[in-house]
N, C-alpha and C positions, 0 to 999 in steps of 0.2 A: 834264761830262767824257764823252767818247765811250766807248761800250762796245767792248770787244774782240770779235772774231769768236767767240772761245771763250765769252765771257760771254753773247753773244746765242744761240748754239747751246744753251748750258746752260739759259737761261731758257725758250727755246721748247720744249725737250724736257721740262723740269719742268712746264710748263703742260699738256702732253699726257700727263702721268702718269709722267714719267721719275723716276729716283732717282739722286742723286749720292752716291757712297760713297767711303770709304777702305778698301782691302783690304790686309791684312797677310799676307805670305807669308814662310815660312822654309824653308831646306833645310839638311840636315846630311849629312855623309859621313865615314866613317872614313878615307877616302883624300883626298889632296890633289887633289880634282877641281875644275874651274873652275866653282864654284857660281854665280858672278856670271853667267857665260855661260848656264847652265841657267835661272836666273831671268829673264834677258833674253829667252830663247827662250820661256819660259812666258808672259811678258807680251806680247811683240811678235808672236809667231807663233801663239799659242793664244788668250789672253784677248782681245786686241785684235780678232782675226778671228772671235770668237764672235758668233752672232746676237744682235742687240739691244744690243751694245756700241757706243755712239756715239763715245766716245774714252776713252783712259786715258793718264795720265802719272804719273811717279813717280821714285823713286830706289832704288838698290840699294846696300846697305852693303858695305864691304870684308869679305872672308872672314877669319874669325878662328879660332884653334884653342883649344878649351877641353876639357880632360880627354881628349885623344887623339881628339877629334871636330872636324872642320872645320865651320863654320857661317856662313851669310850670310842676310840678310833683305832684303825689299823692302816699300816702302810705295807703294801705287798708287791714285791718285785716279781713279775710274772713273765715267763717266756711262752709265747703263743706260736704254734706251728705256721699260722698264716692269718691274713686279715679276717677271714671268715670266723675263725675261732675267737679272735678278739671281739668282733662285733657281737657274736652270740653271748660271750661273757658279759659284755656291757649291757646288753638287753636283759639278760637273765638275773644279773646281780646288782645292777644300777649303782656303780661306785659313785661316791661323792665327787671324785676327781680322777683324772687320768693324765699321765705323762708318758709320752713315747720316748724311750731312751735310745733305742736303735731300731731300724736304721736312722742315721742322723739327718740325712739330707732328703732322700726321696725313696719311695717304695714303688717298685714296678709290679703291677698286677696283670697277670695274664687274663685274656678275655674270658676264658673258661672259669677262672677264679672269681672274676667280677660277676659273671652270670650266676654262679653258685651263691655268692654273697647276696645278690639281689633276690634270688629265690628264697633264701633263708630269711631275709628281712620280711618278705611277703608272707611267709609261713608264720613267723612270729607275730606279725600284725594280725593275721587271721586268728591265731590262737588267742591273743588278747581280746580281740573283738568278740569271739565266741564266749570267752569267759565273762565279759561284761554283759553281753546280750542275754545269756542264760539266766542272769540275775535280774534283768529288767523286763524282758518280754514274757508274755503268756506262753504256755506250752505250744499251742498251735502256731503262734507267730514265730516262736523259736525254731520249731520243726521246719517251717518254710525257709527260714534263713539258712538252716543247716543244709537243706536240699539245694538251695542256690549256691552255697559255698562248695558243696561237693561237685556240682556241675562246673563251677569255675575251676576247681582243682583238676578235674578230668580234662577240660579244655586246655589248661596250661600244660599238662603232661603230653597231650597230643601235639601241641605246638612245639614243644621241646623235641619230641621224637621226630617230627617233620623237619625241623631245623637240622638235626643230626643227620638225617637221611640226605638232605640237600647238600650238606657239606661233603658227604662221601662221594657224590656224583662228580 
């Protein structure tokens, strides 16, 4: 039996370290908002266009009303190019649930990929911290925190470059 183009893309991506998942999203609103359209926008215009997302497909449930709250949910099968892309999507879109479909047993991560993932996590953490701090601190306090974060970023870049140079020797 011939493989479909989607099956071939999936197999090729998995061989290169890809991850096939099911992501579960839900949305609620106290008002009769078009939650299905909001979920479709999240999937088609945000998740699908994220770096490292090879494809995604799924379904969105009908909106229901439970205890004065409207609710809808989506199940989205998503193929990511690597673990970093999956982690970024989870941080950025906060699915209600996640199921890893493939690989089934174990995932081998190269040291360079792990380093990249850890740096991305650090960057995301800093971005969220900045977002929160700019809403809590006074301007002069916030400017001081930004200066400190910039110094930390510069130090991190220098350490990475030093590590790369040492590995060349």
